[in-house]
Structure formats: structure tokens, C-alpha cells
C-alpha positions as CSV (number, residue, x, y, z in Angstrom):
1,M,193.1,-45.9,-80.7
2,T,197.1,-46.2,-79.5
3,Q,198.6,-49.3,-81.2
4,R,201.2,-51.3,-80.1
5,I,205.0,-50.1,-80.7
6,I,206.8,-52.9,-82.7
7,E,210.0,-53.4,-81.9
8,I,213.1,-52.0,-83.8
9,T,216.1,-54.4,-83.8
10,S,217.6,-53.3,-87.4
11,P,221.1,-52.5,-87.4
12,T,220.0,-49.7,-89.3
13,F,218.0,-48.0,-86.6
14,L,219.4,-45.3,-84.1
15,P,217.3,-45.3,-80.9
16,E,217.5,-41.7,-80.1
17,Q,217.8,-42.6,-76.4
18,Q,221.5,-43.8,-77.6
19,L,222.9,-41.0,-78.6
20,E,224.7,-38.5,-77.4
21,P,224.1,-34.7,-78.9
22,P,225.6,-33.5,-80.9
23,V,225.6,-36.9,-83.0
24,D,228.5,-37.7,-84.5
25,F,227.4,-39.5,-88.1
26,A,231.2,-40.0,-89.0
27,A,231.8,-42.4,-86.5
28,I,228.3,-43.9,-86.8
29,F,229.0,-44.8,-90.8
30,G,233.1,-45.1,-90.8
31,N,233.4,-42.8,-92.6
32,D,233.8,-38.7,-93.5
33,N,230.8,-38.8,-96.0
34,P,228.5,-35.7,-96.4
35,L,225.5,-36.1,-94.7
36,A,221.8,-36.0,-96.3
37,L,218.9,-36.1,-94.5
38,E,215.2,-37.7,-95.6
39,I,212.0,-35.8,-93.8
40,G,209.1,-38.4,-93.7
41,C,210.5,-41.7,-95.4
42,G,207.6,-43.1,-94.8
43,I,208.4,-47.0,-95.9
44,G,211.3,-46.2,-97.5
45,D,210.9,-46.8,-100.9
46,F,212.6,-43.3,-102.3
47,I,215.7,-43.3,-100.0
48,V,216.6,-47.5,-100.9
49,Q,216.6,-45.8,-104.1
50,L,218.5,-43.0,-103.9
51,A,221.4,-44.5,-101.4
52,A,221.7,-47.0,-104.3
53,Q,222.3,-44.5,-107.1
54,Q,224.5,-42.1,-104.0
55,P,227.1,-44.6,-102.7
56,Q,228.8,-41.4,-102.0
57,R,226.9,-40.1,-99.4
58,N,225.5,-41.1,-95.9
59,F,222.0,-40.4,-95.2
60,L,219.8,-40.6,-92.9
61,A,215.9,-41.1,-93.0
62,I,213.3,-39.9,-90.3
63,D,210.2,-40.8,-89.7
64,I,207.7,-39.9,-86.6
65,Y,205.5,-43.3,-87.1
66,N,206.9,-46.3,-85.9
67,K,205.8,-48.6,-88.7
68,G,207.5,-46.4,-91.1
69,C,210.4,-46.7,-89.6
70,Y,210.2,-50.7,-89.1
71,K,208.9,-51.1,-92.4
72,T,212.2,-49.1,-93.8
73,C,214.8,-50.7,-91.4
74,R,213.3,-54.3,-93.1
75,R,213.5,-52.6,-96.9
76,I,217.1,-51.7,-96.4
77,D,218.6,-54.7,-94.2
78,K,217.2,-56.1,-97.7
79,T,219.5,-54.8,-99.6
80,S,223.5,-54.5,-99.0
81,L,223.2,-51.0,-98.4
82,T,225.4,-50.0,-95.5
83,N,225.2,-45.7,-96.2
84,V,221.1,-45.4,-94.3
85,R,220.4,-44.8,-90.7
86,V,217.0,-44.8,-89.6
87,M,215.8,-42.9,-86.6
88,R,211.6,-42.0,-84.9
89,I,212.1,-38.3,-84.6
90,E,210.2,-35.4,-85.3
91,A,212.7,-32.9,-87.9
92,R,212.7,-29.9,-86.3
93,F,214.2,-31.6,-82.7
94,L,216.0,-33.9,-84.7
95,L,217.8,-30.4,-86.4
96,D,217.8,-28.6,-82.9
97,R,219.2,-30.8,-80.7
98,Y,221.6,-33.6,-82.8
99,L,222.6,-31.8,-86.1
100,T,224.9,-28.3,-86.1
101,M,225.5,-25.8,-88.7
102,D,226.9,-26.9,-92.2
103,S,226.3,-30.5,-91.1
104,L,224.2,-31.6,-94.1
105,D,224.9,-32.1,-97.8
106,A,220.9,-32.0,-98.7
107,V,217.6,-32.4,-97.2
108,Y,214.8,-34.7,-99.9
109,I,210.8,-33.6,-98.4
110,N,208.5,-35.1,-100.4
111,C,204.5,-35.8,-100.3
112,P,204.5,-34.8,-96.5
113,D,201.4,-33.8,-94.9
114,P,199.8,-31.3,-96.7
115,W,196.9,-30.5,-94.1
116,P,194.6,-29.8,-97.1
117,K,192.4,-28.0,-94.7
118,K,192.6,-24.2,-94.9
119,R,192.4,-24.2,-90.8
120,H,194.8,-26.5,-90.5
121,R,197.5,-25.2,-93.1
122,Q,199.7,-23.4,-90.2
123,R,200.5,-27.3,-89.6
124,R,202.8,-27.7,-92.8
125,L,206.3,-28.5,-92.0
126,L,207.0,-26.6,-94.4
127,N,206.8,-22.4,-93.8
128,Q,209.1,-19.6,-94.6
129,E,210.4,-20.0,-90.5
130,F,211.6,-23.5,-91.6
131,L,213.0,-22.8,-94.4
132,K,215.1,-20.4,-92.8
133,T,216.1,-22.7,-90.4
134,L,217.5,-25.3,-92.8
135,L,219.8,-22.4,-94.0
136,Y,221.7,-22.9,-91.0
137,Y,222.0,-27.0,-91.5
138,L,222.9,-27.2,-94.9
139,R,226.4,-26.6,-95.9
140,P,227.0,-23.8,-98.4
141,G,226.0,-24.9,-102.0
142,G,223.7,-27.7,-99.9
143,E,221.0,-28.6,-101.3
144,L,216.7,-29.0,-101.5
145,F,214.5,-31.4,-102.7
146,F,210.5,-31.0,-102.2
147,S,207.5,-32.4,-104.0
148,T,204.1,-32.8,-103.6
149,D,201.3,-33.4,-105.0
150,F,199.1,-30.5,-103.5
151,A,199.3,-27.5,-106.2
152,D,198.6,-25.2,-103.4
153,Y,201.1,-26.5,-101.1
154,A,203.7,-26.2,-104.2
155,E,202.7,-22.8,-104.8
156,Q,202.8,-21.5,-101.0
157,V,206.2,-23.0,-100.9
158,A,207.5,-21.7,-104.0
159,P,207.1,-17.6,-102.7
160,Q,208.9,-18.2,-99.8
161,L,211.5,-20.3,-101.0
162,L,212.7,-17.1,-103.3
163,S,211.4,-14.4,-101.0
164,L,214.7,-15.5,-99.1
165,P,217.7,-14.6,-100.7
166,D,220.2,-17.5,-99.7
167,Y,218.2,-20.0,-101.6
168,Q,218.8,-20.3,-105.2
169,S,217.0,-22.4,-107.5
170,K,218.5,-24.5,-109.7
171,L,215.3,-25.2,-111.7
172,E,214.1,-22.5,-114.9
173,Q,210.6,-22.2,-112.7
174,L,209.4,-23.1,-109.2
175,P,207.6,-25.3,-109.5
176,G,208.9,-27.3,-112.0
177,Q,208.3,-31.3,-112.8
178,L,210.2,-33.9,-111.4
179,P,213.8,-35.0,-113.5
180,A,213.8,-38.5,-114.7
181,D,216.7,-39.7,-112.3
182,Y,214.7,-38.2,-109.2
183,P,213.4,-41.8,-107.3
184,R,209.7,-42.4,-107.6
185,S,208.1,-43.2,-104.2
186,K,205.5,-45.6,-104.3
187,Y,203.5,-42.6,-103.2
188,M,204.6,-40.4,-106.3
189,R,203.7,-43.7,-108.7
190,R,200.8,-43.9,-107.9
191,F,199.2,-40.4,-108.6
192,L,201.4,-40.5,-111.3
193,D,199.9,-43.4,-112.8
194,R,196.7,-41.3,-112.4
195,G,197.8,-38.5,-114.1
196,Q,198.1,-36.5,-111.3
197,P,201.2,-33.8,-111.3
198,I,204.1,-34.2,-108.7
199,Y,205.5,-30.6,-108.4
200,F,208.8,-30.3,-107.3
201,L,211.4,-27.7,-106.1
202,H,214.6,-27.7,-106.0
203,C,217.2,-25.0,-104.4
204,N,220.8,-24.5,-102.9
205,K,222.1,-23.3,-100.5
206,K,223.9,-20.1,-101.9
207,E,228.3,-20.0,-101.6
208,S,227.8,-16.9,-100.2
209,C,225.1,-17.4,-97.3
210,D,226.6,-16.5,-94.0
211,S,225.7,-19.5,-91.6
212,G,224.8,-18.7,-87.5
213,P,222.1,-18.5,-84.7
214,H,220.4,-15.3,-87.0
215,L,219.0,-17.9,-89.1
216,L,217.4,-20.2,-86.3
217,A,213.9,-20.5,-85.1
218,P,213.2,-21.2,-81.9
219,V,211.8,-24.4,-81.7
220,S,208.5,-25.4,-79.3
221,P,208.6,-28.4,-76.8
222,G,205.7,-29.1,-78.5
223,F,207.6,-30.2,-81.3
224,R,209.2,-33.8,-79.4
225,T,205.8,-35.2,-79.2
226,P,205.7,-37.7,-76.4
227,W,205.5,-40.6,-79.0
228,S,203.0,-42.2,-76.2
229,T,200.1,-39.6,-77.4
230,I,200.5,-40.5,-81.3
231,P,199.0,-43.1,-82.9
232,H,201.0,-45.5,-84.4
233,G,201.0,-47.3,-87.6
């Protein structure tokens, strides 16, 4: 059953219909600080911690769920943070329509939908095509962080990353363990408290990487699912 859309009036929220592509994020934030992206912000637990740790960066947190964006905005608004904005949008559509080459300083993807059934695994966000596309939007030296509580998801992504010569692992082995200073979301803490591991990958785009359209995969119109057809909440 489709749930009603919660109106989000927070000043941290960026309604897509009010934006003209490509977005001038320096104008939105009022500074030229590097921009980092969190894909799948959930209820905002992770991004609030991260933005407080790194005031020298601006952060864009996105999710496809209305209630998650609403809760993230409420969480941010209870702080004094000014370096976070929130959008309700699908990741591939955001990249293709609103961002430009070398525009991201970092990308964070924490515990995305694992689509655990074998017949559904082609729906997973991280695949070699998407990892290659991220290289177009990351600046040279820009970082990619990925965590998951599903071992087979990590084991799928790790060799795909290593097979792309323009990524360089920041860990001795992939997947690795969460660093002590890496923020833990409520979801991550729940699993860690049960003694279940979180698998972690951290790479950067090599300075020598030649950015260009050759890195881009075509974006299907289906990636921009009409909100009216998505079960919200």
C-alpha cells in the first residue's frame, strides 16, 4: 500500500524540481569546499557524524525514500551543521543529470540493499559498470567507501574494484574491517553488537586516471522511478 508523502520543509532539503542541472553546489553551500556524496542516507545517523568530523567538506546525502529524507533532515536540523544537504533521488539519475566530471571528493555507500536472493543480485547498486561510472565523477585522488553486512556482496564488489586499474585500494586487503574513526550508523551498530561483521572497502581514484565520457555507462530512464509508484516509508 502506498503511503502518503511527508512534506519536507527543512532548509537542508533540496527539492529536485527547484534545481537546474548541473547544480552549482558552491552557490548552495556558500563556499568552494570539496563535495562528498552519501548514497542511501537512511535516517541520517551516519551523515550527521561524518559532517561533524569533517567541517572542511560539504556533503550531499541522498535516499529514494521520503520518510528517510524527512528523518535525516530533522536530525541535521537539531545540530548546528551547515555543511549537509539532502535530496530524494536515485543515485544514477543524480550523477547523470546534476553532477559533472571530477565534481566529487568522496562517495560513501553504507549497507545498501543487498538483494540477497540469487535471482535478484543483478539489482544491486554496486557492479562493475557503476564502479566505472563513479570514476567519471570522482576527482583524481577522490575516495570511495563501501560497507556491507553481507559477505557475498563484499566478495562480489572487491574483485570488481581490483579489476579496474584506475582504482587503488587503501587497505592491505579487500574487504577489510571498519576503521575505528569511521562513523557507525544505527544499522551498523545493531549488527556489530550481535557480533556480526561489517565488511569494508576503501579505494581512491588514481591521480593518473584519464576522466572522460568513456567511463560513463548509459543511464536507463527506469532509474528515475516515478515517486507515485514507490512504496514510501
